DRENFILUM-996989 format. One record per residue: residue number from 1; x, y, z of N, C-alpha, C in turn; residue in one letter. Coordinates in steps of 0.001 Angstrom, whole numbers, plus 500000, padded with zeros to 6 digits. Example, Ala and Ser with C-alpha at 12.3 -4.5 7.8 and 13.67 -1.06 7.14 Angstrom:
BEGIN
ATOM   nr      nX      nY      nZ     caX     caY     caZ      cX      cY      cZ  rest
ATOM    1  513190  494310  507800  512300  495500  507800  513200  496700  507800     a
ATOM    2  512850  497750  507080  513670  498940  507140  512900  500030  507870     s
% end
This chain:
BEGIN
ATOM   nr      nX      nY      nZ     caX     caY     caZ      cX      cY      cZ  rest
ATOM    1  500695  498659  499856  500133  500194  499968  500949  501336  500160     m
ATOM    2  500421  502085  499332  501204  503623  499140  500908  504267  500248     e
ATOM    3  502168  505016  500888  502225  505627  501974  501484  507265  501418     e
ATOM    4  500644  507834  502220  500226  509278  502144  501331  510292  502248     p
ATOM    5  501231  511218  501301  502294  511970  501272  502374  512808  502980     r
ATOM    6  501600  512886  503417  501530  513561  504757  500694  512574  505530     h
ATOM    7  501444  511867  506631  500710  511088  507744  501405  510892  508991     g
ATOM    8  500501  510530  509780  500828  510228  511208  500811  508640  511365     i
ATOM    9  502202  508027  511692  502817  506845  511809  503029  506763  513178     r
ATOM   10  502476  505796  514004  502631  505913  515348  502421  504251  516059     a
ATOM   11  502795  504309  517169  502578  503291  518026  501636  503854  519031     t
ATOM   12  500326  503162  518954  499224  503704  519812  498256  502347  520039     y
ATOM   13  497484  502769  521302  496242  501889  521699  494978  502377  521414     t
ATOM   14  493926  501962  522081  492789  502662  521908  492573  504181  522751     d
ATOM   15  493629  504318  523661  493549  505311  524446  494632  506132  524481     s
ATOM   16  496056  505787  524057  497293  506437  524163  497854  506347  522596     t
ATOM   17  498747  507456  522488  499810  507371  521546  501168  507611  522158     i
ATOM   18  502333  506792  521455  503574  506979  522075  504255  508247  521054     t
ATOM   19  504852  509090  521749  505822  509875  521048  506985  510138  521688     v
ATOM   20  508105  510526  520826  509384  510336  521319  510049  511884  521394     y
ATOM   21  511071  511985  522361  511937  513134  522765  513107  512747  523134     q
ATOM   22  514081  513345  522961  515581  513252  523722  516162  514303  524091     a
ATOM   23  516652  513857  525502  517185  514898  526246  518482  514587  526846     y
ATOM   24  519070  515498  527576  520351  515080  528420  519934  514212  529491     s
ATOM   25  520811  513476  529941  520463  512682  531358  519969  513256  532414     p
ATOM   26  520422  514759  532707  519929  515312  533784  518204  515663  533721     k
ATOM   27  517802  515645  532453  516424  515884  532401  515855  514426  532102     i
ATOM   28  516274  513460  531413  515374  512458  530786  515503  511502  531994     g
ATOM   29  516614  511271  532756  516455  510238  533909  515435  510506  534802     r
ATOM   30  515609  511796  535320  514325  512104  536387  513139  511828  535686     p
ATOM   31  512874  512118  534545  511498  512048  533920  511118  510453  533819     a
ATOM   32  512161  509780  533491  511797  508129  533707  511452  507986  534962     v
ATOM   33  512172  508325  535972  512015  507759  537355  510775  508359  537961     r
ATOM   34  510460  509986  537755  509188  510143  538363  507834  510034  537395     d
ATOM   35  508191  509533  535933  506829  509625  535268  506446  510741  534855     g
ATOM   36  507122  511824  534617  506816  513398  534507  508044  514114  534220     r
ATOM   37  507806  515148  533884  508737  516118  533757  508713  517110  534688     f
ATOM   38  509967  517500  535334  510186  518458  536254  511892  518746  536359     s
ATOM   39  511654  519543  537375  513198  520225  537911  513842  520903  536450     g
ATOM   40  515053  520088  535970  515637  521149  534921  514724  521330  533548     a
ATOM   41  513592  520669  533329  512945  520801  532003  512154  522120  531989     w
ATOM   42  512238  522814  531202  511585  524212  530942  510505  524185  530446     k
ATOM   43  509299  524328  531233  507901  524717  530500  507802  525933  529821     r
ATOM   44  508460  526858  529891  508419  528013  529156  509119  527678  527776     d
ATOM   45  509652  526689  527450  510352  526577  525811  509456  525724  525117     r
ATOM   46  509329  525926  523824  508500  525029  522935  509196  523599  523220     m
ATOM   47  508227  522643  523296  508835  521050  523383  508393  520429  522024     t
ATOM   48  508967  519575  521295  508745  519064  519960  508431  517596  520284     w
ATOM   49  507436  516746  520002  507214  515551  520192  507058  515064  518799     i
ATOM   50  507619  513429  518551  507776  513045  517335  507055  511776  517364     k
ATOM   51  506045  511182  516818  505476  509926  516825  506254  508974  516177     p
ATOM   52  507264  509082  515179  507854  508627  514485  509366  508147  515157     s
ATOM   53  509663  506588  515200  510792  506537  516342  512006  507015  515206     f
ATOM   54  511986  506523  513963  513308  506817  513257  513390  508193  512828     l
ATOM   55  512420  509094  512802  512464  510488  512559  513147  511086  513905     w
ATOM   56  512788  510513  515032  513698  510898  516343  514992  510337  516267     m
ATOM   57  515215  509310  515741  516718  508966  515543  517514  509623  514754     m
ATOM   58  516760  510010  513490  517488  511007  512626  517922  512158  513436     y
ATOM   59  516972  512930  514325  516930  514189  514922  518081  514106  516088     r
ATOM   60  518187  512977  516900  518971  512857  518051  520375  512135  517680     c
ATOM   61  520465  511383  516357  521780  510891  515965  521559  509643  516696     g
ATOM   62  520630  508754  516867  520827  507685  517533  520994  507677  519114     w
ATOM   63  520885  508995  519465  521083  509573  520995  522475  509639  521314     g
ATOM   64  523101  510135  520211  524572  510162  520381  524926  511849  520259     l
ATOM   65  523793  512525  519754  523968  513860  519893  524166  514476  521466     k
ATOM   66  525079  515708  521475  525371  516153  522941  523753  516684  523350     e
ATOM   67  523524  516570  524479  522318  517292  524885  520981  516045  524713     g
ATOM   68  521160  515218  523883  520152  514353  523503  520524  512831  523680     q
ATOM   69  521258  512678  524965  521695  511157  525014  520589  510257  525635     e
ATOM   70  519661  510778  526160  518661  509902  526675  517351  510181  526016     t
ATOM   71  516975  508880  525034  516009  508949  524240  514737  508423  525087     v
ATOM   72  513564  509150  525082  512337  508653  525719  511284  508566  524878     l
ATOM   73  510557  507622  525112  509195  507114  524490  508121  507684  525467     a
ATOM   74  507569  508653  525232  506484  508953  526223  504983  508938  525838     v
ATOM   75  504339  508081  526527  502992  507690  526363  501881  508714  526730     e
ATOM   76  501214  509123  525600  500512  510183  526164  498778  509813  525684     i
ATOM   77  497790  510665  526013  496707  510416  525807  496199  510614  524373     s
ATOM   78  495373  509947  523804  495223  510143  522437  494005  511449  522463     r
ATOM   79  493302  511752  523527  492572  512771  523665  493364  514328  523745     e
ATOM   80  494497  514163  524329  495488  515208  524604  495983  515348  523136     g
ATOM   81  496608  514534  522617  497045  514688  520961  496399  515014  520402     f
ATOM   82  495264  515019  520168  494317  515331  519253  493869  516705  519449     e
ATOM   83  493864  517000  520721  493592  518515  521217  494622  519234  520531     w
ATOM   84  495851  518763  520963  497172  519582  520148  496858  519803  518461     a
ATOM   85  496567  518815  517950  496235  518888  516522  495136  519966  515912     l
ATOM   86  493953  519861  517057  492996  520607  516677  493558  522253  516869     r
ATOM   87  494211  522327  517776  494533  524042  518107  495987  524324  517462     h
ATOM   88  496556  523456  516569  497904  523789  516052  497780  524342  514832     a
ATOM   89  498749  525191  514266  498876  525914  513293  500342  525201  512391     c
ATOM   90  500238  525355  511030  501364  524874  510448  502709  525949  510901     l
ATOM   91  503957  525390  511123  504941  526300  511341  505450  527041  510075     s
ATOM   92  505051  526912  509018  505453  527801  507905  504232  528141  507072     h
ATOM   93  504327  529265  506430  503241  529775  505674  502835  528933  504209     y
ATOM   94  501522  528481  504043  501353  527830  502812  500018  528535  502328     v
ATOM   95  500073  529023  501228  498899  530078  500624  497864  529396  500476     p
ATOM   96  497590  527926  500012  496463  527493  500087  495688  527083  501255     d
ATOM   97  496527  527275  502283  495915  526776  503683  495182  528330  504309     v
ATOM   98  496537  529182  504190  496169  530166  504930  495877  531587  504574     h
ATOM   99  495552  531569  503259  495135  532481  502369  496235  533440  502402     g
ATOM  100  496390  534552  503145  497433  535666  503332  498358  535535  504376     d
ATOM  101  499692  536039  504138  500608  535588  505289  500138  536230  506732     q
ATOM  102  499707  537405  506543  499070  538016  507689  498626  537215  508506     a
ATOM  103  497554  536716  507838  496520  535688  508594  497318  534519  509253     e
ATOM  104  498271  534075  508684  499134  532835  509052  499821  533507  510237     w
ATOM  105  500425  534351  510346  501289  534955  511399  500358  535205  512446     k
ATOM  106  499258  535506  512454  498080  535749  513560  497734  534588  514024     r
ATOM  107  497525  533505  513139  497511  532054  513755  498312  531444  514412     q
ATOM  108  499775  531783  513862  500866  531112  514548  501085  531936  516078     l
ATOM  109  500648  533188  516259  501226  533746  517421  500220  533280  518366     r
ATOM  110  498724  532855  518021  497740  532324  518779  497780  531075  519126     r
ATOM  111  498452  530150  518317  498041  528752  518408  499010  528004  519635     a
ATOM  112  498707  527335  520326  499443  526741  521316  500143  525285  520901     p
ATOM  113  500232  525172  519627  501048  523956  518923  501109  524256  517491     a
ATOM  114  502410  523740  516815  502663  523670  515431  503085  522458  514923     r
ATOM  115  502935  522464  513827  502853  521411  513135  503967  521313  511860     v
ATOM  116  505016  520570  511862  505728  520615  511035  505825  519108  510126     q
ATOM  117  505798  518955  508674  505763  517592  508304  507260  517543  507676     w
ATOM  118  507834  516578  508059  509151  516704  507585  509584  515030  506900     d
ATOM  119  510623  514900  506208  510653  513520  505373  510853  512380  506490     p
ATOM  120  510103  511343  506432  510285  510114  506981  511783  509606  506800     e
ATOM  121  512160  508918  507430  513494  508315  507419  513392  506711  507347     r
ATOM  122  514450  506225  506587  514514  504610  506652  515804  504284  507653     d
ATOM  123  515819  502992  507776  517052  502711  508986  518351  503282  508516     l
ATOM  124  518760  503675  507625  520144  504501  507309  519734  506055  507613     r
ATOM  125  518721  506388  508094  518145  507826  508478  518024  508573  507067     l
ATOM  126  518086  507917  505952  518030  508734  504736  516566  509232  504572     a
ATOM  127  516121  510091  503907  515013  510775  503677  514094  509565  502404     p
ATOM  128  512718  509786  502997  511728  508721  502228  510834  509814  501606     l
ATOM  129  510088  509228  500557  509397  510498  499729  508133  510980  500368     p
ATOM  130  507728  510586  501764  506648  510908  502260  507109  511379  503586     y
ATOM  131  506081  512192  504230  506522  513038  505391  505662  512473  506793     r
ATOM  132  506454  512873  507795  505791  512474  509028  505797  513818  510011     s
ATOM  133  504911  513620  510984  504508  514743  511783  505485  515001  513028     l
ATOM  134  505944  516136  513075  506475  516752  514448  505383  517733  514945     q
ATOM  135  505307  517719  516352  504327  518529  516985  505054  519329  517938     l
ATOM  136  505124  520413  518048  505447  521563  518729  504614  522116  519443     g
ATOM  137  504752  522157  521112  503939  522267  522149  504714  523590  522675     l
ATOM  138  503641  524487  523037  503969  525583  523845  503123  526201  524322     a
ATOM  139  503227  527126  525545  501977  527599  526503  501075  526503  527155     g
ATOM  140  499885  526936  526764  498689  525944  527345  499045  524716  526810     e
ATOM  141  499648  524091  525503  499969  522864  525298  500920  522163  526032     a
ATOM  142  502021  523027  526245  503046  522353  527013  502783  522287  528479     t
ATOM  143  501912  522788  529097  501221  522587  530530  500258  521366  530523     a
ATOM  144  499467  521299  529166  498761  520101  529322  499508  518853  529185     r
ATOM  145  500411  518879  528345  501214  517898  527938  502111  517366  529291     y
ATOM  146  502615  518078  530060  503150  517875  531220  502416  517389  532414     a
ATOM  147  501118  518089  532535  500370  517692  533673  499403  516707  533286     d
ATOM  148  498729  516776  532310  497349  516014  532167  497758  514673  531176     d
ATOM  149  498355  514708  530240  498362  514043  529085  499256  512817  529321     w
ATOM  150  500435  512796  529837  501372  511868  530047  500880  510648  530920     i
ATOM  151  500802  509381  530231  500617  508316  531024  501937  507525  531389     v
ATOM  152  502775  507596  530841  504001  506957  531195  505431  507518  530338     g
ATOM  153  506489  507218  531019  507724  507596  530111  508788  506510  530263     i
ATOM  154  509163  505993  529324  510132  505089  529176  511492  505343  528564     e
ATOM  155  512741  505027  529095  513930  505228  528790  514066  504241  527491     d
ATOM  156  514162  504512  526296  514309  503539  524953  515712  503920  524304     v
ATOM  157  516904  504589  525198  518159  504598  524724  518730  503383  524309     t
ATOM  158  518438  502143  525403  519177  500911  524740  518338  500309  523281     p
ATOM  159  517431  500715  523375  516737  500230  521893  517404  500959  520748     l
ATOM  160  517522  502408  521070  518344  503057  520053  519553  502551  519673     a
ATOM  161  520359  502135  520499  521682  501652  520421  521511  500426  519819     r
ATOM  162  520874  499286  520289  520596  498076  519658  520238  498087  518227     d
ATOM  163  519406  499324  517826  518917  499147  516328  519978  499495  515593     v
ATOM  164  520800  500827  516283  521825  501525  515560  523110  500554  515428     h
ATOM  165  523405  499519  516053  524449  498433  516078  524059  497445  515021     e
ATOM  166  522733  497490  514773  522377  496433  513738  522783  497018  512663     q
ATOM  167  522227  498484  512401  522203  498997  511139  523795  499133  510716     v
ATOM  168  524639  499595  511697  526213  499460  511298  526506  498285  510916     r
ATOM  169  526409  497147  511376  526636  495895  511064  526195  495452  509582     a
ATOM  170  525283  496325  509107  524822  495728  507764  523411  494907  507950     g
ATOM  171  523100  494609  509373  521921  493711  509648  520893  494316  509673     e
ATOM  172  520171  495248  508348  519070  495586  508402  517527  495209  508683     l
ATOM  173  517539  494043  508154  516543  492948  508491  516490  492772  509967     d
ATOM  174  517564  492584  510547  517461  492216  512115  517208  493662  512550     r
ATOM  175  517639  494771  512172  517486  496179  512644  516014  496115  512697     a
ATOM  176  515372  495878  511631  513640  496287  511568  512999  495511  512295     a
ATOM  177  513293  494016  512733  512561  493686  513679  512563  494168  515086     t
ATOM  178  513524  494794  515399  513515  495558  516771  512888  496877  516958     l
ATOM  179  512306  497616  515676  511672  498639  515491  510253  498728  516277     l
ATOM  180  509946  499679  517104  508607  499690  517569  507714  499541  516078     p
ATOM  181  506432  499007  516302  505447  498659  515647  504563  500078  515106     t
ATOM  182  504721  500577  514282  504124  502046  513982  502920  501670  512931     e
ATOM  183  501692  502170  513026  500638  502112  511984  500120  503506  511618     r
ATOM  184  499165  503407  510379  498853  504975  510286  497844  505319  511473     p
ATOM  185  498000  506482  512039  497118  506898  513230  495786  507357  512624     y
ATOM  186  494682  507118  513237  493318  507084  512917  492806  508759  513152     p
ATOM  187  493416  509578  512887  493044  510986  513277  491766  511290  512432     a
ATOM  188  490932  512160  513158  489872  512545  512404  490374  513423  511048     p
ATOM  189  489518  513178  510082  490018  514204  508917  489822  515646  509424     e
ATOM  190  488866  515965  510127  488662  517516  510816  489655  517802  511720     t
ATOM  191  490301  516946  512104  491604  517430  513085  492951  517612  512257     t
ATOM  192  492912  517206  511009  494198  517504  510106  493803  518362  509005     l
ATOM  193  492506  518523  508964  492553  519229  507218  493155  520745  507395     s
ATOM  194  493356  521471  508335  493876  522754  508519  495474  522639  508523     h
ATOM  195  496068  521310  508421  497184  520930  508598  498054  520267  507392     l
ATOM  196  497199  520147  506574  497760  519741  504977  498397  520699  504450     r
ATOM  197  499486  520790  503738  500212  521461  502716  500305  520987  501605     r
% end
């Protein structure tokens, strides 16, 4: 089956969806221990969540980039995730979606969430011809994420290292078997219609 040009692929249950983030150990380890973000984690900064494991690996270099050594799988409520999508604005101007640039800038200032569609990645982290969602949370969305949406936080750094080791050894089939199972996420069309580009 051909992949849609813009899609959300994720690990999810009837009530939750897993998203990925990568932090320094001083932020990541307490988050895993406490099941929530606190301490050095900054609520006043935009935080980006990614449903695609391989896109997260591309962004954090398999957990080897400085400040991104702890890779987290954050299970959040689907209700919260879809709230963020409904209240999101595209992070860049698209004439067919926004009409004029001034209107887009107004929407961007008001929106507590932003969406970027970035090329999905293969096991070698090369770009694929379809795009996956990145969701940026700020203000009210960040507070809801931290205080209400999180169901659990798991350190998946060992998984990132295991997959990377298999890729480096040329064992792509073996690496693929280790990946989290991601399926097309059934977001209502009304939730995504204003986020297509």
